[in-house]
N, C-alpha and C positions, 0 to 999 in steps of 0.2 A: 302613354309610353313617351321615353326620352328622345329626343334626337339621334342619339347613335344605334337606338334600335331599330326607326323607322330608316336612318340611314341604310344599315345592313341589310332590310328587307328588300331596300329599292334597291341595293346591289346584285343583292340574291334576285330579283326576280329578271332584270336586266341581263343578269348571265344565263336563267334558266330560259328566257325566249330567245338568248341568240345560239343555245346549246339547240333548242328545238329547228330553229331555222336553220344550223348547219345540221343537224339530223334528216330535216326534210328535203334540204337538198343532196346529200348521202342517198337519201332514200329513190329521189328522183333518177338522178343519176346513175346509179349500181341497179337501182331493180332490189335493193337490199329484202329480205322479207323477215329481217330479224327486226322491229323498231329499237325494239329496248338497247340492241348493239349500237346501235347507231347513233344511239342518245348517249351513252356511257361514251363510247367514242369522240363525240364531240365535247363532253365535258372535261375530258380529261385534267389536265391540270395537275400544281405542283403546292406543296406547304410550305410556304415563305415567312409565317411570323415567328421562325427560330434563329439564334445564330448562323445555322446552317441551312439551306433549300433541301428539302426532300421530294422524293417519289409521292403520289397521292397515296397510294395504300402505307407506307412507313407513316407519312402524316394523320392517318387515322391511329396511329397507336400512341403516336408521339406526346412526349409533355416536356415543359422549361428543364426538370429537373435532371430527367434523362438529356436532355439536349448541352448542358451545360459539364456534362461529361466528357463530349471528344469520343465516344470509346469508337474503336475501327475494327475491332476483333485482332488486337495486336498481338501477337505468340500467339497464334491460334492456328493449327492445320487441320483445313476442310477437306472433307473427299468424298465426289460428286462422282455418282454413278447415273450415265444417262445415255443417251443415243447418239452423240455425234456433236463436236466443238468447233465445226468451221466457222471460219471469221472469227476468231476469239481474238487472235493475236493483231488484226488489224481492224479491230473496230474500237475507235478512239476509248469506247466507254468502258473497255475490258480491257487492253492491252496493257494497261500498267499492271495487273493483278500478277501477285506472285505466284507462277507455275513452277510449283517443285519436279514434279514429275507426271507423266502420262501414260495409258497403254491402252491399245484395244484387243479387247476377247473376242471378236467377232471374228478379226479376220489374223490378229495378231503383227498388222504390218502398221506400223506408224510413220512411215514415211510422208504421206499426206492429211498426219493427224487434223491441224489447223486448216486443211483446205475440202475437209468433208462437207459434201453438198448439205448433210443435214445440220440445221445451225440449232436445232433444239437446247443444246448442252451450252452455246456461247449464251443464250437468254436468261437459263438459270442461273449462270457465273452473274451475268448482268444482275438478277436481281440479288442476288446471295451482296455483291460486292462491287458491283457496277459504280463509277462515277465519273460528273462533267465537271471538270476544272478541278479546283482545290475544295468549293463549299459546296457542292451539288453530288447529294448523295442516292442513288438509284438502290443499292443495299447498304446494311449497315456495317458490312465485314469486308472494305475495300484495304483494310491493311494485313488481310490473313492471308498464308499461303494456301495454296490448294495441291491436291492431289485429283486426277483426272482418269475415271476411268469409263471406256464406254462400254458397254454391254449390249444394247438392244438394236436388234435388225428392222429395218425399218417398214418391210414389206411383207413379212410374216411373223406368226408367233408361234414357234414351237416351245417344246415344254422345255429342250435345253437351258433356254431364257434362265429358269429357275437357276442351274449350274451356273451359268456365267455371271448372275450374279450374286452366287457363294463364294465364286473366285473373285469377284470384284473387291468382296467385303473384306475377305483373307489378304489380297495383295495390298488393301488401303490400312490395314491394322498393321501389315508389316512396316508400313510407311510413317507410321506412328501418329495416324490422325486422333484428332481430338473428337471429332463430329462427324458423319457422315450423313448426306444428304441426298435422296432418291426420290427423281419425278417421274419413276416407272412402277408401275404395279398388274399384276395378275388376276385373270379371274379363270377365265378359260383359255384353251391353247387349239394351234389348227391339230395335231397330231393328241389331244386329249382333253376329252372334255369331263371329266372325272370330280371336279370342286363342284361345291353346291354354298352359297351361300349362309346354310345352316353350318359348314365347314369354319365359320368366321369367329373360330375362339382360341386362336393365336397357337395351336399347337395340332392345329388336324392338314395343314399343307405344308409339304416338303421343305420351302423355303419360310415359313413360319417358323417352323420346328428348329432350323436352322439358325434363324435371326434371334431366335430367345435363346438359344443356349451361347450365342454369341455374347447378347447383353448380361447374361447370367455371369459369364467369366469376364468381363470386362464391366463395373460400376461405373467408373468414369466416363463411358463412349456415349455420344448421346447419336441414335439414329432418328432423323427427318425424314418423314415418311408422307408422301403425297397420299388422298384419299381416292385418290380416282374420278373420271368422270363420267360413272354410270348412273348419276342420281336421274338420268329421265331415259333410260334405257332398262330394260327387262331383269337385269342383275341387283339392278337400284344400288346396292350396299358397296362398302367401301373394299378395294383391291387388296388380294395380298402382295407383302406381311405387313399390309396396315393396321391387323387386327393383334399384332403382339401389342400385349399389354403395356412395354415398357419402350417401347417407340414412341413418338412424337408425331400422330398422325392428323395431317394439314388437309382442312377443307376451305371453300372459298364461299365469299359471301356478297351480295352487291354491293355499291355504293352507299346505300344507307347506314348498311355496318351491322343489320340484324337479317334480314333475309336470306338462307341460303341461295346459292347459285342453281339454276334448275338441274345442272348436270351436276353437281357436288356430291361426290358420290356420300349416302347417309351409314351410319353404322347399324351396328347387326343390333338389336334389341333383346336378343337375348341370351348375349357376350357375357354380361354382370359388370361388364365394365365402359363408359362413356366413350364412344367415337364420333366423329374423331374429336382430337383434344382441343383445338383451337382451330381458330379460322382468321382468314384475311380477306381482301379484296385483289384481285389478281388481275396484273396486265404481263405480255397478252392474256386474254381467257383460258382459263384452265387449269386445275390445282397440282399441274406442274409448275405454273408458275408464281402462285400462292405462297409452295410449300420451300423455295428458297429464301422468301423474307423473312420465313421464320427461323431457317438454317442461320441465316445474316445475322437477327437478332441474337438467335443462342451463342453463335460464336463472341460477339460482343457482350455478352454478358458474364460470358469464361472469362473474356480479360478483365471483365469488372473483381469477378470471383468466383474462382475453380471451386465450385461443390462440386459433390455428387451427382448424377444425373437424377436420382431420384429427390431431392432438393429442388433442381432445378426445373423438375417438371411438375413437381406441387404449387412452386411460386407461378409457373406459368399457369396453371389451372387458375390459382388464388385471383391471378391478377387477371383473369378475362371480364371481358364484360358482362359475359352469361353467370359469371362464378357461383351465384347465389341459384342459378335454375339451369345449371346446363341440361343436353338433351341430344338424342340422336341425329339431329339437325343440323346444327352449328356448334354442338361441343360445348367449353367453358367461353364459346366467344374469341373477340378480338383481344389478346395481350394489351392489357396497358401499362406502358412503358414507366412510368413515373410509379407507378405500385409494385413495378416490377424491381424496382431499383430499390424501392425501401424494403421490400419481404428479402432481398438478396445481399444488401448492405453488410460488409465486411463486420462482423464482431467487436465494439469497443471504436470504431472507426467514425469518421464524420466525412458525407460525402463533400464536394465543392460545391454546394448548394446551402451547405452549414446546419445542415440536419441529424441530429442523434439518432445513433443507430446503434448501440448498447446490447437492447432485447430482440434485434431485428431474427438471429439464426434461431433464437428460440421458439420466435413466433412461427417461423416457417417447418421449423421441427414438429409442431404442434398440428401443422396441416397435415403430415404423411400419414 
C-alpha cells in the first residue's frame, strides 16, 4: 500500500476513535439508549474537497462535474407543504431565502406565521436551500423562490388533513411553482382507520387519487414526497400520497449510504413499481429531512435543463447508486450528481467541465 492510503486510513481511524469517545460521553451524560444515534451525531461534519463546502448528506451525492456548474436553483419556484415555519426569517441559515408568498391552511391567520412554535418547516427549507456564508451549502437550491403552505396540525391527525393538503397543492399551483415538496404523509387518522397497506397502489386513498390527477394534468410539475417514518412500526410501508407512481418518493439511509434507516418506510411490494424512488442520508433524522435534500437537487437540475417530470425521474433512477438493483428498501439508491449532469445535459451543449453532450437526451429517452 502507498503512503497516501495508509495516511487516509490513519486519519479515518483517528476520526472513528474520536467519534466513539464523543458518543460515549453523550451516552454517559444523557443516558442515551440509541448508541448509533449518538455515534451519527458525533461523526457529523462537512464535505470540503470541492470548490464549495457541502453538508454531509449532499456530499454523499456530490462530484466535481456538478460542483463546477455552481447550480443554485435559480429561476425555479418551489412550493413547500409542511407543519410550521417558525424562526425561518430569523435563522441566519434560512433568512436569505426568497419567500414569495405563504399561507396557513390550519387557521387562516398568517399574523405569526414565522413565530410559529413548530419549526419543522424551517428545517425542511434549510435542507432545500439553506446556506452559511457564500460558499457553504446546506441545500442545493439557495437561489430558488419559495411559497410556503402550513397544512398540518401538530397535535392531532384528523382525516381533514387530506383536504388541507389538496387545498395547499391547488394554492401552490396558482402560485406557479415548478415543484412541490411535502414532508408530511398519511397512514391512518384519529377519526378514520379505513386505509391499509394493501391500498398503496397510487389510486385508492383520497389524497393519492387527487395527486395522481394533478400530475397527469401537469407533466412539468415535480412532486417530492417523504416516504414516512413507519419502517419500524406495524404499518412499516410508505404513507399516502407517496404511493403515487409519478411522485418522487424519498427514503433515508444510514451514513454508510447503503443501509435503510430502520424507521424509513419501505415500498409496497405488490404495487408493480419501485418505491421509494431514491434515498439520501437525513439530518436531523427522519425522511422529512432527506426529502428536501432531493427537492433542492431537483430545483438545481431544473435550472440546468427544464425537462419534463418523466425525464427527470428517469434520470434520478438511472443515476442512483442502486440503479442496477433497485428494491423496496432503498429504491434506486442515492443519486450520483455527476451521472445526473451527464444524463440531463442539454442536447448539443458542453457543460463547464468540457464534456460533450450531443447524445445525452437520446440516452435518457431510452431509459423512460
